[in-house]
N, C-alpha and C positions, 0 to 999 in steps of 0.2 A: 569373578565365577568366570570363566570363558566358554564355550563352546563345547572343548574336549569334558572340561567339568561336569558340566549339566548331564553330556551323553553320558559318564559313569555313574552319576547318580540313579539317571532312568533306568540303566542295565543293574546296580545295585537293587533297585527297588524288586525290578520284574525277575532276579536271580533269587533275591529273598523273600517273595511273594508277600513284601510287608501291604500288613493291613489296617485298616481304620484307625481300630485299635492301638496302633504302635505310634500314629503321632498326635504330638502333645503342640500345646499351643508353643511351648521352647522353637518346636521345628520348624512351624511356619514364621517365628522370630530368626532364625537364624536365614532359614529364607532369603527374607527380605532384607536380610543384611547384603547378602551375593546383588540381590537385583541393586540396590542403591550403589552399589559399585561397578556397573555396566553403563559401558556407555550406548547412545541409540543405537549405531550396528550392532556390538555385540546383543542387544536389543532383541534387534531383528536378527539376528543369527538365530537365540537361543528361542525366540517364538517359532519360529517356522521350524525347527527341529524338534517342538515337541509337538504342533499340531502334529505334524508329519508321525511322532510314534503312538498320539493318539489314535489316528487315523488307519494307522496302518498291523500297530502291534498290540497296546492295549488300553482300549477306550475309556478305562477307569482310574487309570495313572494319577494318582492326588498330585505326585510334584510337577508332571505335565499339567494338568487343570489348573492348578496354583501358579505356576510360573505363566504360561501363556495367559491365563483370566487376569493375571496381577497387569504385565505390557498392556493388553489390551485395557483395560479399565484407564491406566495413566494414558492413551493414547484418544480414547474416548472413541473408540469402532463402531461400526452398526450393532455388535453382540455384545456390549460391553461388559452387560453382568452374566452372562447367560452360565459361561464353564464356572464362576466364582458360587453361585445361587447353585448349580448340579452339586457343586461341593458342597457345600451347606447345608444341602436335603441327607447327604453322603454322612455326614458328618451328626445329624439331625438323629437319622434312623438308629444308626448306633448308641442315640443317647449320650455322646461327645458336646454336651453344653459347652463348656468353656470352649473349645474350638469353634464351634459353631456361628455361638459369639464374637470372636475376636472376628471370626470371617462374614461375618455380617455388618461387625462396625469399623473394617475396609471398605468394603461400600457404600456404607451410608457415609465414610470422611467422604469422601466424589460425589456423591448425590443422594437424595430425599428417595430412591429406588423404592416403592410400592409394594413387591418383594419383598424384599430385603426385609423390609419394614414390619411385611407379617413374620416373617419366617422370624423375627428377632421380636416378636409379641409372643412368637408361640414357645421359645425358649424360656420366655421371662414365666409364661402361665406353665410350662412343665416343672420349673424350680421354684415355684410358691414365690413370685418378685409380682405380686397384684399391682403394687401401687406404679413400677416402672413400667409397667403393659399398660398399665390406661395412660399414663405418660406417654408412652410409645404409638398408641392409638390417637393419641391426641395430633401426632405427625403425620398419619396416617391418613387421616379423615383428609387432609388440608393436599395430600397431592392424591389421593382417589375418589372422585368424583363420585363414582358410583355406589361407592362403598355407604348403606343403610343403616344394617344392623348395628356395627362399631358402634354409632353416631348414637342409635337408638339407646345401646350400653352403656353409652357416656353421658347420657345426659340421666340413666337410673342412678348412674353411681354418683354422679355430679350432684344429685336431690339426696343422696342417702352420704354424702356428706355434706350436708346443709349449703352447699352451694347452690342457691335457687336461680341465680343471675345466668350462670354458665347452660345446667340444668335448660332452664326455658331454649335458651341460644339452640344447645345442639338437637333437643323437640322440633324447634320449629326449621332447624338446618334436613332432617329426617322426612319432614314432612315437606317439606321444597322439592328436594329429589325424590320422592317418590311421585308428586306429582309431576313435574318434568318427565319423567320415565313413564307414567301413566299408568303406575301400579297403585291404585286408590285404598285396595280392598286391609293393607297392616295401619291405614291413618288413623283408623277411629281409637287405638289403643293411645296413642301419641298425642290425637287429640282430647281425651279424657286425661290423659294424664297434665298435658296444657292447662286445662284448666283448674284443676284446683292449686297449681302454681300463679297463673296469670291470669285468674276469671272475673278482672276487670276489663280485660283490652279487648271488648265485644268487637269492636269491628277488626281485629285483624283473624275472630274466628269465622265472623261472616267472609273476609279476604277470600279464607280456606271452603270453606265449605264455597264456592262461587265458585274456585277455581276447579276444583272437587265435581262441580258439576257436568263440568265439560268431558268429565270421564263417564260418570258414573251418576247418574240422578239420584237411584236408588241410595249409594254411600253417601251422599251429601243430606240427602232426607233425612237420615240416619244422625248426623252432626249436627243437624237442625235441630232438631230432638233433644240431643243431649245441652245445646248451644240453651233453651226452652227452659229445661230445668234449672239448670244453674244459674238464671236468668229471673225466679220467680218473685224476686224483690223488685226487680223494674218492667213495668208494665207495657215502656214503650217497646222494650228490646222483645220481651217476648210477644207482642204484635209484629213486628221487625220479623223475628224469626218466623211466626203463622204465615206471612204474607209470603215471605220467602219459599216458605215449603209449598204454597199452594201455586206459586210460579213455575214450580217444577213438576206438579203433578196436580191437576185443577182439580179432582177425583179425590182426594184427600180429607174425604168424611170429618176426620179426628182433629183435623188441623183447620177447617174450617168452623166446626162448632167452638172449640178452643178461641178462634179469630173473634168470633160473635160477643163468646162472652167474656175477651179482652175490652171490645167496644164498648161493653155495656157495664164494664167496672169503668171505663177510663172517663166516660161519658158520662156517667150516672146523674149529672147536674144538668145536663146540656135539656134545654126547655122542649128540643126536637128531635130527641135520640129516639123516640120509635116509628116516628115519621120519616128517619131518612132512612133507618133499617127495613122499613117494609117499603118505601119507594126505590131502594136498590137490588129488593128482591135479593138481599145476604139472607132473609129468614125465611123466607116463602120458597117453596115446593117447584116454582117458575125454572126451564128450563133457561139457562143463561148465563155467559162465560162469568167464573166467578170473578174474575181479573177485573173487569168492567163493572160488577157490582161493586167492586173494594174501590175502585175509581169512583164513581159516583157516592157512593157513600162517604167518603172523606170528602171531594166536592162541597156535598150538600152542607153534611157538618161541620162546614167550616165556617157556615153562613149563620151568624148568633148576633143576639145586641148586644154594642159593645165593639165588630170586628170591623175591622178596617177593611176599606175595598175601592176595587180603582175601577173609574169607569173607563170604559175604551173610545167611545165616539166622541166625548168631550176633555179626554185628557185631563179628570178632576178624581181626588182622592177624596173620598168621604167615610164617615164612620155612620155604622149600623144604629138609630135610634131605637127601634121595633123591630119586630118579624112574626107575621102570623101565618098563617095559610092561605091569607089572601095577597097580602103587601105586606108590601116592605117602605119603611121609612127611613130616607139615608138624609142624615148632613153633611153634605159639601163643603169643603174649605172658602173663601170667600164666600157663600151663597147670601143674597142678601133677604132671604124668607125664614122667619122662625119656623115656620111650620114642618121644612126636608122636606127633598122631593122624594115620592110617593110612587113605587114602580109595581106593579102587582110582582108576585112571585116566582114566577113562570118568566119575565122578560127581565127581571134583576136575576135570578140563575143566567140566563143568557149575556144580559149585557154588564155585569159586573164580575169583577176578578178580586175573589177574597184573598186580601193579605195579611203576614202575620207581624205582631207588633213591629218584628225588626227589619223588615224590610226597609230598605233605604229610602224606597220614596218616604212611607208613613213617617220614618226619622227625619226626612227634609222639612215634613209639614208641620210637624209636630217639635221639632226640637230649633233654638237660637242657629244661626248659621257658625256664633264665632266657639258654641261649647262641643258642634259636629264639627269642626274645621279642627280643634286639639285632642278631640279625639279620634280624627284618620290620623293626623301626624304621630300622636301617638300611641296605639296602639295600631300596628297593622296588621296584623294573624288575624285581628276583629273585622279589619276592616274588608280585607279579604272574603273572609267568610262570610261577612252580613252581603256584600257585592255578589257573590255566584250563588249565594244561598238566595237573593233575591232575583236573579237571572235563567233560571232552571239548572242548576247547578253548575254551570262553566259561563265564564267568561272570557272574551280576549282584549288583549293588551287597549286595544281602539275603543271597545266600548268600557274599559273601565275608565279610562281619560274622560268620554263623552258623560259620563253619570259622575264625577267627581268634580270634572273644571268647567265651568269656573264657578257652579253653584257651591260647592263645598271647600275645593282647596284655587287658590292661585296660581294662574299661568305658572309664576315662575317657583312656584311651590313643586310642579309636578315632576321635573325630572331628579331631584333630590329626593323626592317620596317611592318614586317608582323605580328607583336604582336599589332602594332599603325592600321594596317590595319581587322584586324579583329573587334576591337573596329567599326572605321568606318563602317565596313558592318551590324551590329546589330544596328546599332543607323540611319543612315543614310535613310530617307524612299525610295529612289529610289534604295534602292537595298535590296535582298529579298533574301532566304534559298530554295533551289531547293525543293522538296516534293520527289524525286527519289536520286539523286546523295547525297551521302556524301560529304559534306566539297563542294558542288558546289553552286555558287552565279549566282543571276539574277540579269540583271538590266531592272528596271522597267519604262514602259513607264507612268505608272501610282505610282504615290508615295505609301509606305506600311508604316502605321505609326508603331512605335516600340511596341504596344501594339499587333497589327496583326502580328506583325514576330514572335517575343515571344510564340503568342499561337501558331502558324507555330511549334516551336520548340517546346513546352511541346507537343501537340499532336502528334508527329512524335515521341518521348522519349516510348523507348518501359518498359523498366527499371520501377515500380512504385516508388522507391527512386530519380528518375533522376527526374522525373516529380516534386516531393518536390522540390528538387534544381533549375529546373526551377523557380516555382512557386515562389522561395524563391530570384532571381537572380531579376525576374520580379520586385519587391515593392524595396529590395535593390539598381537598377537601377532607382529606382523614375519613375518609369511607372504609368500609370495611373488606382490606385485601384477604383476608381468609375469606370472605363469603364464596356462596357459587357463585354469584351475579358476577364479580370479579373475573372469575373462572371465566366464564362466559363472554367474554369482552377477550381474556387474556387469548384465550380458544380460538377467537377471530383470528389471530396471528401465529399462532407455536402451529394452526391449521397448514397454514403453507407449506411446513415441511412434515408433518407426519398424516396417514391416511390413517384412515376411521380404525382399524383394527391395534392403532400405537405405533404400525413400523414406520419406517422412515421413508417421505416422498422422495423420488430421483428426480432432481434439480438439472433439466437441461441447458434452459436459458435462466439466464436471472435477470432480473427488471429492478427498477425503483422499488415497488411493492415487496419485493422477497426479500430486497436488502434492508428494507425499510423495517419489517417486522423482526430479522433476525437483531439488529443494534437495538429495536428496543425492550425485546426479551432480554438482551443480555445486559442492558441499561438497569433495566426491573430488576433482575439478580441481583448486580454488581452496586450498581449506586443506591437500589432501594431495600435491599436485601432481601430480596423474597425469595428465596433458597428451593421454594418449593412449586417452583416454575418448573415446566417440563422444558427445557432448552433441545434442540436440533445439535446434538454432540457430536456427530459426524458433519456437518460443516464446517465450514470454517469461512471465517472473511475472503481469506484468499483466492478462495476455492469460485466463493459467488462471483468476486471481481472477476476475473478466468472466465465468466461463463456471462457476462457483461457482451452486446452486440455493441454497446456505445456511452464507456465511461464516465463522458460528460453530460449529455443527456440523462443520463442516470441521475448524477450528485445534481447536477439543474431542476428534474424534478423534485427534488427531496425538500419537502416545503415545513419541515421543522430543523429549525437551526439545533437543538441539539443532539441531531441523529446525524447533523452532515458532521459536526464538532468527530462524533463517535468514527463517521467514514472517513475525517482526514485524521485518526490518530492509529486507524488501522492500518491504511496506507505505509505512513509512515513506518510502525513497528512489524507487519509483515511482509512490504512488499519493494525489493531494492530499486528499483529507478523510481523512489517515494518522490524525490526532486522533479523530476520531467511532468510526473503526475501531478503535483497539487500547484507546478506552476500551469499547468490548463485548465485546473477545477480553479484557479484564482479569481476569474469573471465572473464565475457563478456563488461566489461565497465572499464578496468585500470588506471583508474586515482587517480585523491586525493577528485575526486566528496564524493563517497560512502566515504571512510576512513573518511573528514572532517564532513560530519553529524554525526556519530559515537562520532566523539569529540566533538562537537558541544552539543552534547546529551549526553554528556558524558557516554557513553555505550562502552569505549574502551575496556571492559574486553572481552564484547559480541564478539567483532571484531579479539581480540584473535584469535577465531576459524579457522580466515582464515590462519595464517599464519601456523599452527599447519596443516590445512587440504591439503594445497601446499606443506609443508615436507614430511608427509604421502602419496599423494598420487602425487608424482611427476611426474608419468608421461603425468597424465591425466591433471592435471596443472602446467607443467609444463613452459607456458606464464605466470601465479601467481607467481610463486617462482621468476622467472627470475626478476618480474619488484616488489616485495618485498625485494629482495635481493638491489637491484638500489635506490631502493626509500620507502621502509619502516622502521617504526620508530624502531630505539635502546631498546624504552621502551618496544616496546610489543612484540620485538622478545627476550628481557628478561626474560617476562613475560608469554611468549609461553610454556617456559618450554624445549626447544630443546636444547641443549648443541651446544657450536660450532663444536666441533667434529661433531656430529653428520650433521651440515648441513654442512659441509666442506664435508663428504663422501656422502651425496645426492645429493650435487651438483656434484660430480664426476661423479657421480651414471648418473645423469640428463647432462650431457656429452656424458657418452658412449652412454644412450638411444638417444640422438636425431643427433649422428652421425650415427648409424644405421638407422634414419628414413631417413638421408640424402640419404643411401645410398640403401632403399629400394626405393625413387624420392616420397615420404609422405612430404609434404607441403613444398616441399625443398627452397622455399627462406626462409619463415619464421623461420624453424631451421634452416637455416646458420645464421642467424641473432641473432636466439639463442646460437647458439655455438660459433659465435665468442665474445658475451657479456659474457658467462662461459667461454673459454679463458682469457680473458680477468681481471676477477674475482677472476680463479685460480692462475694462472702463470704471466701475466703483473702484478697486482699488490699482488703479492707472494703468498698469501693463503697458497699453498702447502707449498712453503719455510719456511714461518716463523712457519706452523704447524711443519717442520719436526726440526727445529733451537728449539721450544722453549720444543717440547715433550721428551720421551724418546725414548728408544729402542725401544720398543714394539709399540710404537707410529709411530715409522718409517716402521718397519714390516706391519701396515694395511693400512699407505697413497702409500706404494709402490704395493701392492699388487690388491691394487686399481687403480692409475694410470698405470699401466701394463697392467691390462685386460680394458682399456679404447678405443674402437672401432676405428682405424684410428689417434689417436692421432698422432702427429709430431714428430719425433725421436729425436728431439736434446731437446724434452721438457722432455720424458723421461730420457733420456743423463743426463740432468740438477737434475734432482729429484735427479737420484742414484751417483753425484758426489755430492751432496750437502749430503746424506748418507752418504757417505765414505769419506768425510772427518767428519762426526762428529763422526763417529764409525769404526776405520779399519779394522774393526774385523767381519762387515756388511757381515751378504752371505746370496745372492738376491736368490731366488725363482725360478728364471728363468734362471740359469746358474749350470751349472753341475761341472763345474771345475775352481779353485779358480783363480780367474784375479788377476795379478800383478799387484797393485795399477799406477805404474810406466807406463803400457803400455795401461793406459786409458785416455784418452781427453776426460774429458767430453763435455767440449762445444765449441772443432774442428770435425773437418772432415777431414778424407785424402784424396787426391787426387792427380795426375799428374799436370802437367801444361798442357797440351791437354785438360785435362778434365775441369781444372776451366775457361781456356778462351772460350772452346764450352760455358757452362752455362755463363759465361756472354754476349756470343755473344745472347743465348738464352734470357737472360733478355734485355737485348737491343731493340730485335727484336719487343719481346712482348711491349715495354713500348714505344714504339717509331715508330711502324708500326697497330701490332695489334687492341691495343686499344683505338687510334685515327681510325682504321678505324671502328672498332665496335660501336665507338662514333658517329662518320655520321652515322652508320647504322641505331641507337637508335634516330637518329633527323630526319631521314627518316620517318621513322616507326613514330613518335608521330606526324609527319606533317600531317597522314593519318585523324589520329581525334579520339575519343571513347577509353582510353588506353585500357579500360579494354576486351574488344572483343576486341581486336588489337593480333595476334597470330607473326608478325614480330617485333611488342615493346618488347612484351614478352621474344622472344627466344635473341634478343640484348640485353634483359640486364639478360639475365642467362648465358649467355658468354659472358659478359662484367662480374660478379658476380666470372666466373670459371676462367677468366685470369688474375683476382685481386688476388686470392687465391692462381692463381701460381706463381704467380707475389712476394708475401709474400713470401711462401717457398723456392724460389729459393732467394731472398735478403737474409734471414734468413741463409740459407746454404752455400752461399759463403764467411759471415761475418765469418762463422764458420771455413770454411776450411782452412785448412793446408800443401802447395804442397809439396810432400816428391819427391828429386830428387835422382839419381841410387846410386850416390856416400854417400848416408843415409841408406843405406838399409844394414841390417847385414844378411851376407849368411849363418851363421852358426845357426839360428834356421828359425821357420816359422813367415814369419810378412807380412807386405806389401809391394809389388813387389818381393814376392818369388815364384816360380813353384816346389812344392813339390810332389815329385813322394810317392806314400804309398802304403804299401802291403795292399790289406784288406783280415784280416781271416775268416769274414765271407764267401765273394765270392768266398774266394782265387784268387785273380786275383790282378795286378796293376789297381792303378787308380790315375791320376794327376789333382792336383786344382793349381790354382793358386789364390794368395790371393790381392786384390784390397779394392780400399775404395766403396763408395756407389753408386756411379758415375759412376764406371768400370765395377762394377761385371754382370755375364748375368750367371747366376747356369745352362740353357739350353747348356752354350761351360763351364764348373766346375770353373767358374772366382765367386770367393766367396767373399762375404762380410766379410769384418775383425771382422762388429762390429754385424753381425748376430750372434744367436747363434750356427749356426753349424761353425764359421769361428771363435769363442772364442775359442771352442774345440778346432783346431788347431793351437793356437797362441802357440809359444816360442817352441815346439817341435823340437827337434836336431835325425840328424841322428841317427839312431842304436835305438831310444828309442819307445818302446810298448806303445801301450795307447788306451784305451776305454772310451766309455760313452754312453749315453741313450737322446736321442732327442723323444719326439713325440710315443715315448713308438716302438721308433726302436733302437736297438741295434748296436755299430762300434764297429770294433773294428782295430786299424790302426797299423803296423811299417813303421817307414821313413826310405825309402832307399836313397833319393839322394833331395839336396837341391840346385838351381839354379839362382841369381835374374833375373828377367825380364830387358830386354833392355826395356829403356822406356825414 
């Protein structure tokens, strides 16, 4: 169908004054066939023609509305559904239900549009298709989070059909939505319906009343009265309702009378009931805050014969033997006297804390440790409940550990137990997270669902990518993705693209959070099959990419690996210069993902540029170069045109630069990791030694000049290379040595030392290995328990300290392995060497100087104890009495004559 054919159809419609009743399902199916035969250019022309026709000639043209709306629907424009929705309403007004249904299904095939769902449900109602209507309503309430009445009707319908579980879920959803929009007056009927279905879920109903009270105290009291009536067989639940009513309305005399009646019933066998009621003023006309009276009554009534108590001043657990109006006699654990401790009643109430039998302190004092240990390990929900109940309804992980270790659990049992406990804390509805204290958990009187708990976690996360992680945790843990709690999390990301009224939000400049939100919503819909999630349909990745100020920085800022993959996939699918873009992004995503894309698309010749760039700009691309050295394709290295020699030299230069960065405290952790990798490639894998052995003497000169100048390179590595060069080229002269070195004096893989020095180094090694490292490991473990490792300074400090100790341990181990003990009887007193004190005449300053030659462990330049391996020490080696010699070091001239040599006593 071309432009002219559409124009003819529009004219025919206008001339014949075709009405709504003229059109049938077949009419629109025929138009669909024509649309399928058009290419994009023809569709653009057709839409323009139809829009002009609607604006200038016939605003109710059915053909124009359908063709324009269908094309717009395919393209997901800003007004995707408007024309088609208007068309549906026109056919519904004329009771053309089958055509209206066809048009609704056309829209819904593209998206779960709530307006189309409403219209289609109305069609089903008008045509008597009740069951289909309710099925459609179930879809509608998943996408329309403001709808309440239909949710209520779904609950009623499910209840009538005998589906109790579904009815409960819908009634709860309706209540949640009403509370969220602060419209609590309709809640009572839903509350009553739920009481009939799930009256035993007392905690949930108390939670609803509590949330309702934030909006309307009178409505909350009405709910509590209903709950009180439904709990007539449970005196504790009745007391809970009555106390809550009084907390909302202290003047509620009806609730007060009922509470007194309930207390009398509950404590009818208590010897002090009457006195406690009178003392608290609950039953008198004294003007006193009812909540204070309740608190006093419950504190006093807790003291009775057999009650466990804790004495704060002595930290002792005891049990009340007897109590009257004057005295309290307590048997304390470990008490020598059989008569017990006698306290006045007033003093007892002040100094003693009544403990329930289930209190953790009581259990510790009453049960054998082995039995309690077994219970704690096997029944984690009971343990957590006990700990929180014993600690005022909340406890931190640190307090939890202090209570359990070592009195109940061994230290080694703590971490495995804690891992299981954390899972229980997140999934058990009776445990909640504190909104104020990190790693503190609450015991709820009313249950909280996993969905509510995870939403609380989501809200508390400050970092954008932590929110993404929290959202993903939600559906990976199989949380209810159809719940309003999940919707609120998703809405945080979709709000990047929509205004409050639902219209699209204009995006002038994009950034990593906008891009990540786009990719996340897409992932949820496509990979997780969450078709009810609203996507920014008028937004494309290419459009967002074009509005990024710095694509590389944006990509680097994305902290989620899956989102980075999505970013890369869109670049390949939507951007023409994807090869150039991916090459620029590769340093920020060093995995095989991008190289594999080039390989699959047979573009490896383009990816070779990454290899060249990494070598030529090794300081800026250090991480990339190291990744390619370990994981790169040998064929691509060969194609890069970079010789093995050039690559080796670059690796040494990078090691030097990396060590200098560490010294300057720049990205220390990352650079230490890189330095370790480079040391492994260059020395452990013998890349440098192989180059010396396979090359020529001029190659040795090049490599040694680079090795010798690597900043902070361990001395043993330099000596190792020197020895290899000396073995292969005996006459080789090293640039950093002024005097010839007798090959026999060189101990290339050894280290001269005294017995005392060796023993001291072994003790230092043992102390680091068995004292310092275990201690810092414990510190790291304690710091990890504090939570959020990214902002945990104690954890970061501990890890840096651990790395430093490990480096020291490795260095000491290497030195001890190379150590050679020199004893006094092996020292040659005829020439300067290890263990010799030399008196020299300094011709430059015209005075005597005394130097003692020792190994690196004993050397101390401040005391003129010289390391024989240092350049100055080597310049003195093998000189004899009467010999005059001179040399230059660091542009300073030295001129000495040996006057006397003495073997050091060691």
